[in-house]
DOMARGU-466403 format. One record per residue (C-alpha): residue number from 0; residue in three letters; chain; x, y, z. Coordinates in steps of 0.5 Angstrom, whole numbers. Example, Ala and Ser with C-alpha at 12.3 -4.5 7.8 and 13.67 -1.06 7.14 Angstrom:
2
- resi | resn | chain | x | y | z
- 0 | ALA | A | 25 | -9 | 16
- 1 | SER | A | 27 | -2 | 14
END
This chain:
230
- resi | resn | chain | x | y | z
- 0 | MET | A | -124 | -134 | 15
- 1 | SER | A | -129 | -132 | 8
- 2 | TYR | A | -125 | -130 | 1
- 3 | GLN | A | -128 | -123 | 2
- 4 | LYS | A | -125 | -122 | 9
- 5 | ARG | A | -118 | -125 | 6
- 6 | THR | A | -118 | -121 | 0
- 7 | ALA | A | -119 | -115 | 5
- 8 | LEU | A | -113 | -116 | 9
- 9 | ALA | A | -109 | -117 | 3
- 10 | LEU | A | -110 | -110 | 0
- 11 | ALA | A | -110 | -106 | 7
- 12 | SER | A | -103 | -110 | 8
- 13 | GLY | A | -100 | -108 | 1
- 14 | LEU | A | -103 | -101 | 2
- 15 | ALA | A | -99 | -100 | 9
- 16 | GLY | A | -93 | -103 | 5
- 17 | ALA | A | -94 | -97 | 0
- 18 | VAL | A | -95 | -92 | 5
- 19 | VAL | A | -89 | -93 | 8
- 20 | LEU | A | -85 | -93 | 2
- 21 | MET | A | -88 | -86 | 0
- 22 | ALA | A | -87 | -83 | 7
- 23 | ALA | A | -79 | -84 | 5
- 24 | PRO | A | -74 | -78 | 6
- 25 | ALA | A | -73 | -74 | -1
- 26 | ALA | A | -66 | -73 | 1
- 27 | HIS | A | -59 | -77 | 0
- 28 | ALA | A | -53 | -76 | 4
- 29 | THR | A | -47 | -79 | 4
- 30 | VAL | A | -39 | -77 | 6
- 31 | VAL | A | -34 | -77 | -1
- 32 | ASP | A | -27 | -76 | -1
- 33 | VAL | A | -25 | -70 | -4
- 34 | ASN | A | -18 | -69 | -6
- 35 | TYR | A | -15 | -62 | -5
- 36 | LYS | A | -9 | -59 | -9
- 37 | CYS | A | -8 | -52 | -5
- 38 | LYS | A | -4 | -46 | -7
- 39 | THR | A | -1 | -43 | -1
- 40 | PRO | A | 4 | -38 | 1
- 41 | ILE | A | 10 | -43 | 2
- 42 | GLY | A | 8 | -48 | -4
- 43 | ASP | A | 3 | -52 | -7
- 44 | LYS | A | 0 | -58 | -2
- 45 | ALA | A | -4 | -63 | -3
- 46 | ALA | A | -9 | -67 | 2
- 47 | VAL | A | -15 | -72 | 2
- 48 | SER | A | -21 | -70 | 6
- 49 | PRO | A | -28 | -73 | 7
- 50 | ILE | A | -34 | -68 | 6
- 51 | ASP | A | -40 | -69 | 9
- 52 | ILE | A | -45 | -64 | 7
- 53 | LYS | A | -52 | -64 | 12
- 54 | SER | A | -58 | -59 | 11
- 55 | VAL | A | -64 | -57 | 16
- 56 | LYS | A | -69 | -54 | 13
- 57 | SER | A | -71 | -47 | 16
- 58 | ASP | A | -75 | -41 | 14
- 59 | GLY | A | -76 | -43 | 7
- 60 | GLY | A | -70 | -45 | 6
- 61 | TYR | A | -64 | -50 | 8
- 62 | LYS | A | -58 | -49 | 12
- 63 | LEU | A | -53 | -52 | 10
- 64 | THR | A | -46 | -55 | 14
- 65 | MET | A | -40 | -57 | 11
- 66 | SER | A | -36 | -61 | 16
- 67 | PHE | A | -29 | -64 | 14
- 68 | GLN | A | -26 | -70 | 17
- 69 | LYS | A | -19 | -68 | 17
- 70 | GLY | A | -14 | -63 | 16
- 71 | VAL | A | -12 | -60 | 9
- 72 | SER | A | -7 | -56 | 10
- 73 | SER | A | -1 | -54 | 15
- 74 | SER | A | 3 | -48 | 16
- 75 | PRO | A | 10 | -47 | 18
- 76 | VAL | A | 9 | -43 | 24
- 77 | GLU | A | 4 | -43 | 30
- 78 | LEU | A | -3 | -40 | 28
- 79 | GLY | A | -5 | -37 | 35
- 80 | LYS | A | -12 | -38 | 37
- 81 | GLY | A | -17 | -34 | 33
- 82 | ALA | A | -12 | -33 | 27
- 83 | MET | A | -14 | -37 | 21
- 84 | ASN | A | -22 | -36 | 18
- 85 | PRO | A | -24 | -41 | 13
- 86 | SER | A | -29 | -41 | 8
- 87 | ALA | A | -31 | -44 | 2
- 88 | VAL | A | -36 | -46 | -4
- 89 | ILE | A | -41 | -51 | -5
- 90 | LYS | A | -43 | -52 | -12
- 91 | VAL | A | -51 | -53 | -13
- 92 | GLY | A | -53 | -58 | -19
- 93 | GLY | A | -59 | -60 | -22
- 94 | ALA | A | -66 | -57 | -22
- 95 | ASP | A | -63 | -51 | -19
- 96 | PRO | A | -56 | -50 | -21
- 97 | GLY | A | -52 | -44 | -18
- 98 | GLN | A | -47 | -44 | -11
- 99 | VAL | A | -47 | -43 | -4
- 100 | GLN | A | -42 | -39 | 0
- 101 | VAL | A | -40 | -43 | 7
- 102 | ALA | A | -36 | -40 | 12
- 103 | GLY | A | -34 | -42 | 19
- 104 | ALA | A | -30 | -40 | 26
- 105 | ALA | A | -23 | -38 | 27
- 106 | ASN | A | -20 | -43 | 31
- 107 | SER | A | -21 | -44 | 37
- 108 | ALA | A | -15 | -46 | 40
- 109 | ALA | A | -8 | -46 | 37
- 110 | ILE | A | -5 | -49 | 32
- 111 | PRO | A | 2 | -52 | 32
- 112 | ALA | A | 7 | -51 | 26
- 113 | ASN | A | 7 | -56 | 21
- 114 | SER | A | 1 | -60 | 23
- 115 | PRO | A | -6 | -61 | 19
- 116 | ILE | A | -10 | -55 | 20
- 117 | LYS | A | -17 | -58 | 23
- 118 | ILE | A | -22 | -53 | 18
- 119 | SER | A | -29 | -52 | 23
- 120 | ASP | A | -36 | -54 | 21
- 121 | LEU | A | -38 | -49 | 15
- 122 | SER | A | -44 | -47 | 15
- 123 | GLY | A | -49 | -42 | 10
- 124 | THR | A | -56 | -41 | 7
- 125 | TYR | A | -59 | -44 | 1
- 126 | THR | A | -66 | -42 | -1
- 127 | PRO | A | -68 | -45 | -8
- 128 | LYS | A | -71 | -41 | -14
- 129 | LYS | A | -73 | -47 | -17
- 130 | SER | A | -77 | -54 | -15
- 131 | GLY | A | -74 | -61 | -16
- 132 | LYS | A | -68 | -65 | -15
- 133 | VAL | A | -61 | -61 | -13
- 134 | ASP | A | -55 | -64 | -11
- 135 | PHE | A | -49 | -60 | -7
- 136 | THR | A | -42 | -61 | -8
- 137 | ALA | A | -35 | -59 | -5
- 138 | GLY | A | -33 | -53 | -8
- 139 | VAL | A | -26 | -49 | -7
- 140 | LEU | A | -24 | -48 | 0
- 141 | THR | A | -21 | -41 | 3
- 142 | ILE | A | -16 | -41 | 8
- 143 | LYS | A | -14 | -33 | 12
- 144 | ALA | A | -9 | -34 | 16
- 145 | LEU | A | -4 | -28 | 19
- 146 | GLY | A | -5 | -24 | 12
- 147 | THR | A | -5 | -29 | 7
- 148 | THR | A | -9 | -33 | 3
- 149 | THR | A | -9 | -41 | 2
- 150 | THR | A | -14 | -43 | -4
- 151 | CYS | A | -15 | -51 | -5
- 152 | THR | A | -19 | -54 | -11
- 153 | PRO | A | -22 | -61 | -11
- 154 | SER | A | -18 | -64 | -17
- 155 | ASN | A | -22 | -71 | -16
- 156 | ASN | A | -28 | -69 | -19
- 157 | PRO | A | -32 | -71 | -12
- 158 | GLY | A | -39 | -73 | -13
- 159 | PRO | A | -45 | -69 | -9
- 160 | SER | A | -45 | -70 | -1
- 161 | LEU | A | -52 | -69 | -1
- 162 | THR | A | -58 | -70 | -5
- 163 | LEU | A | -65 | -66 | -3
- 164 | ASP | A | -72 | -65 | -7
- 165 | VAL | A | -73 | -58 | -6
- 166 | LYS | A | -79 | -53 | -7
- 167 | ALA | A | -78 | -46 | -8
- 168 | ALA | A | -82 | -41 | -5
- 169 | GLY | A | -89 | -40 | -7
- 170 | GLY | A | -89 | -47 | -11
- 171 | SER | A | -86 | -44 | -17
- 172 | GLY | A | -83 | -51 | -20
- 173 | GLY | A | -77 | -50 | -25
- 174 | GLY | A | -79 | -51 | -33
- 175 | GLY | A | -86 | -50 | -31
- 176 | GLY | A | -87 | -56 | -27
- 177 | GLY | A | -91 | -57 | -22
- 178 | GLY | A | -90 | -64 | -19
- 179 | GLY | A | -87 | -62 | -12
- 180 | GLY | A | -80 | -63 | -16
- 181 | GLN | A | -81 | -69 | -21
- 182 | SER | A | -81 | -64 | -27
- 183 | THR | A | -77 | -65 | -32
- 184 | PRO | A | -72 | -59 | -35
- 185 | ASP | A | -77 | -59 | -41
- 186 | GLY | A | -84 | -59 | -37
- 187 | GLY | A | -86 | -66 | -38
- 188 | SER | A | -86 | -70 | -31
- 189 | SER | A | -83 | -76 | -30
- 190 | LEU | A | -81 | -81 | -24
- 191 | PRO | A | -75 | -80 | -20
- 192 | LYS | A | -69 | -83 | -23
- 193 | THR | A | -63 | -81 | -18
- 194 | GLY | A | -63 | -87 | -14
- 195 | PRO | A | -65 | -93 | -10
- 196 | LEU | A | -69 | -90 | -5
- 197 | ASP | A | -72 | -86 | -11
- 198 | SER | A | -74 | -92 | -15
- 199 | ALA | A | -77 | -95 | -9
- 200 | VAL | A | -82 | -89 | -7
- 201 | ALA | A | -84 | -90 | -15
- 202 | LEU | A | -85 | -96 | -14
- 203 | GLY | A | -89 | -95 | -7
- 204 | THR | A | -94 | -90 | -12
- 205 | LEU | A | -95 | -95 | -17
- 206 | GLY | A | -96 | -100 | -12
- 207 | GLY | A | -101 | -96 | -9
- 208 | THR | A | -105 | -94 | -15
- 209 | VAL | A | -105 | -102 | -17
- 210 | LEU | A | -108 | -104 | -10
- 211 | LEU | A | -113 | -98 | -10
- 212 | THR | A | -115 | -100 | -17
- 213 | GLY | A | -115 | -107 | -14
- 214 | ALA | A | -119 | -105 | -8
- 215 | ALA | A | -125 | -102 | -13
- 216 | GLY | A | -125 | -108 | -17
- 217 | VAL | A | -126 | -112 | -10
- 218 | LEU | A | -132 | -107 | -8
- 219 | TRP | A | -135 | -107 | -14
- 220 | LEU | A | -135 | -115 | -15
- 221 | THR | A | -138 | -116 | -7
- 222 | ARG | A | -144 | -111 | -9
- 223 | ARG | A | -145 | -115 | -15
- 224 | GLY | A | -145 | -122 | -11
- 225 | GLN | A | -149 | -118 | -7
- 226 | ARG | A | -155 | -115 | -11
- 227 | ALA | A | -154 | -123 | -15
- 228 | THR | A | -156 | -126 | -8
- 229 | GLY | A | -162 | -122 | -6
END
C-alpha cells in the first residue's frame, strides 16, 4: 500500500472518530439523594429519597418528569384512593435560571396509616427563554391530603438531577451568544466545561479541525508531487 493511501485511511479513521464524539447527546442525567425535611400536621419528619429527573423534547420546550424512588412522609391515618395530591418545584440553574412547577396524579390506591407515602411521578413543561447549559434540581415538595398540607424542603443542598443544552425559540441566545448554548454570560464564546461528556465533544471538535487541516495539507502535497513528476 502506498504512503498516500495509508495516510488517507488514517485521516478517514480519525475523522470518523471525531464525528462519533461530536454526535454525543448534550444531556446528562443522574439520580440524586435528596434529604427532605417535612413540616406535617403532626410534627416534623425527615426522609431521604433518590430523585430522578428526565426530559423529552416537545413543542419547542421540554416535558420534565420527576420521579421519587422512596416515600418521603407518612400519615397517622389511612389515605383513601385519590386522597393525596402531590406537586413540586424544580429549580432551574445555569443559562436560564428560574423554576418549573410539576404535579402528579392522586394516589391510585389507599395508603395505609404510618407507612411511607409513595409519590407518583410529577411532570410539567419547561420552555427555555435563553439558550445554553441549564440544570434541574429538586426543590420543595408539597403534599395535600384530607384538607391538610405537608411541605418538604431539601436540606442537603442536592446537586442537579439533569443537565441539558437547550435552545430558546427562535434561536435567541443568552447574553447575545448564538452558538447553540455555548455562549458565556458576557456574550463571549467558550468550549463546554460542565463534564467529561462535554470535554469529549470539545476534543472531538478540536480533533476534527486538526484532521481537516491535515487532510488539506496532504491534498496540497499530493498535487504538488503530481505537478513535480508531471
